[in-house]
N, C-alpha and C positions, 0 to 999 in steps of 0.2 A: 042583255049580254052581260051588263055589269052585275046583275044579280046572280046570274049563273056563275060568273068568275068568283064572286064573294062566297057562294056556296062551295065551290070547288076548293078555294083557298081555305075555308073553314074546315072541310073534311081532311084536306092534306095536313093542316095543323093538328087536328085531333089524332090522326094516324101517327104523325111525328111524336106527338107527346106520349101516345101508347107505347110506341117502340122505345123511346127513351126510358119510360118507366119500367118496361120489361127488362131492358138492358141493365138498369140500376138494381132490380130485384134479382136478376140472375148473378150479377157480379157480387152482390152481398152474400147470396146463398153459397156460391163457389168459395168465397173467401172465408165464410164461417166454417164450411165443410173442410177446407184446407187447414185452418188453425186447429180444428178438432183432431184431424188426422195426425198433425205434427205432435200434438200433445200426447195422443195415444201411442204413437211410435216411440216418443221420448220415454214415456212411463214403461212401456214393454222393454225397451233396451235397458233402462236402469234396472228393472226387475231381473232380466236375464243375466245381466252383468253381475248383480249381487249373488244370484244363485250360482252362477259359474265360478265366481271368486270363492264362495263358501266351500264348494266341492273341491276345487284345487287346493285350497288351504287345508282341508281335512286330509286329502291325499297326501299332500307334502308333509304334514304333521305326522301321519302314520309311517311314511317312508323315512322320515327323519329319525323317528323313534326306532324303527327296525334297523336302520344303519347304524345308530348309535349303540344299540345292543350287540350287533355283530362285531363292530369295531372294538368295543369293550372286551368281548370274549377272545377275540384274536389277540388283542393287546395283552390281556392277562396271560395267555398261553405263551406269547413270545417273551414276555418279561420272566415268567417262570423258567422257560428254557434257557435264557440268557444269564439271568442274575441268581437263580436259585441253585447254589452249589450242591444242595442235597439231591436234586434231581438232574444233575448234569448228565448229559448223554455221553456214555463211554463206548467208544467203537470197539468191535471185536478185532482180534489180531488179524483176521483175514480181511478187515475193512480199512480203507484209508480215508481220513478226514480231510475234506477239501479246505485249503487255506483261505478261500474267500467266502466260506459259508456263513461266518459271523457277520461280515460286512453286508452280504446279500439280505440276511435276515433284518438288519438294522435298516437298510435302504427300503425294504418292503413295509417295515413298520412306519418309517417316516412318510412314505407314499400314501399309506392308509390314512394317517393323520392328516395329511394335506387334503386328500379328497374329502374327508369328513369335514374339514374346515371350509372347504369350497361349497359343499352342500349347505352347511349352516349359513354361509354368506348369501347364497342365492335365495334361500328360504326366507331371509330377512328383508329382501328387497320387495317393494310394491309391485303387484301384479299388473296394475293398469293405473291410468290417470283419468279421472272422470270429474267433471264439474258442470253444475247447473245453477244459474243465478236468475232471479226474478225481481221485478219491481211493478207491482199491480196498481200503483197509484197513478193519478193523472199528472202529466208533467207538461209544461209549456215553456218554451224558449222564446223570449221577445224577438220580434223581427228586427234584424239589424245587428243583433249580438253575435259575438264570436261563438264558434262551436263550443258546447258545454259537455263535460264528461258526466255520464250518467252513473249514479250510484244505485246499488241494488241492496235490498233489504231482506231477501230471502235467499239463503245459500244452501246448496247441497253438493258436498265434495267428499271423496274418499280420503281417509287418514293419510297424512304425509304427501297430499297432492298439490294442486296448483294455487289453492286459495288459503291464506292464513286467516281463518274465521275465528274471532274471539267470542262470537255469539252475541255481541252487543252492537258493535260498530257497523255502519253501512259499508259495503265493499264496492270498490269501482275498479280494481285492478286484478288481472289473472297473470301469474308468472309461471311460465312453462318449466317444469322440473326435468323432463326428459325429452330429448330431441326425438322427432319422428313425425310421420303423417298423422294429423288429427282430423276428425270429422266434427266440423263446427256448424252451428245453426244460430242465426240471429233473427229474432221475431219481435214484432210489436204491432199494435193496433193504432194506426194513424187516424187522427180526428179532423184532419183537414186536407187540403190539396196542395199545400206547399211544405217545403222543408223535407227532412228525412233523418234517418240515423245511419251511422256507419261504424264498422269494426276496424280499428286500426292496430298496427303492430309498432311498438316502440315509438308511439306518438307521431309516426311519419307516414308509414305505408298503409294505404287503404287495402283491406282484405276483402271486404264485402259490404253491400248494403242491406238494409233491413228486409226481412222477408226471404232471405237466401240461405241456403245450406251448400256447403262445399268441403272438399278435402284439401287441407292446406298443410305443407311441410313446414314445421316450426322448429327452431333452434333452442337449445337450453337457455334459460333466462330471458327468453322473449317476453315482453310485456303486452298484453292485450287489454285494450280500453275501448269502450263504446261512447261515441260522441253524437250529439244531437245538434243539427244546424239551426241557425236563427230562423224563427217563424214556424218552428215545428211544435205541434201539440199532439201527444200521444199517451197511451197507457198500455198496461200489460207487456212491458218490454222484457225480453228474456234472452239469455245467452247460454248455449249448451255446447260442451265439447268433450271428446273422449279420444284417448290414444288408441290408435289402431295397431301400431306395432313399434317398438323402439328402433331407432336407426341403427344402433350398434349394440352388441351384446355386452353384458356387464363382466368385467374382468376382476377377479379377487384382488383386493388391495388398491383398486382404483375407483374413481367415480365417473359417471357419465358426463 
């Protein structure tokens, strides 16, 4: 009976080991597949955003040029009619000149100039906010230490966006330039079973843990930073974000 029990225990142990090994392999495969999918989606989103912004910028430039030409033509005609005495309009005896015609023409001219200035202002604003930061090095925070801010040494951000990148220094802070909902993604490859990383707003509010993506409503001048807890060992840490839509529309003469 004892020998039978030993054989049964041995078989049960081998089955358990095989099951645990299979679970580990499946978990690793799923994790690798998920990381590859996130990188692929991020690359595709960046490419489509760049193409869309390029098309919109081209369309706006063409519209701006066309509007400028039309305003210039109308402006020249109005100026000729108002100030050129050689081409002043002289009504016939049977016609009466409206006393408010000159004021109406000047109001129309000012309105055209105002609309043109509004168009120029809107064309100068950034179309979107996009940022992506990486640190592919292996990083370890000693157990028992306070949470440590993670620095990033690879930066990709649109001009005038959320990161002031000088091309030399490592960056660890994202300052939100325009309020609104943002799509955020925080990823890394943990190399142990303890610790973790977190995305915080203004050094206090926890927004998400590593390996998560979410839509978060952010305010102008919010500061985003990534923290690693004590006892965490990881690599390939990355933070990506893009503005989905501004919270309010831009009004000429003001800032958001």
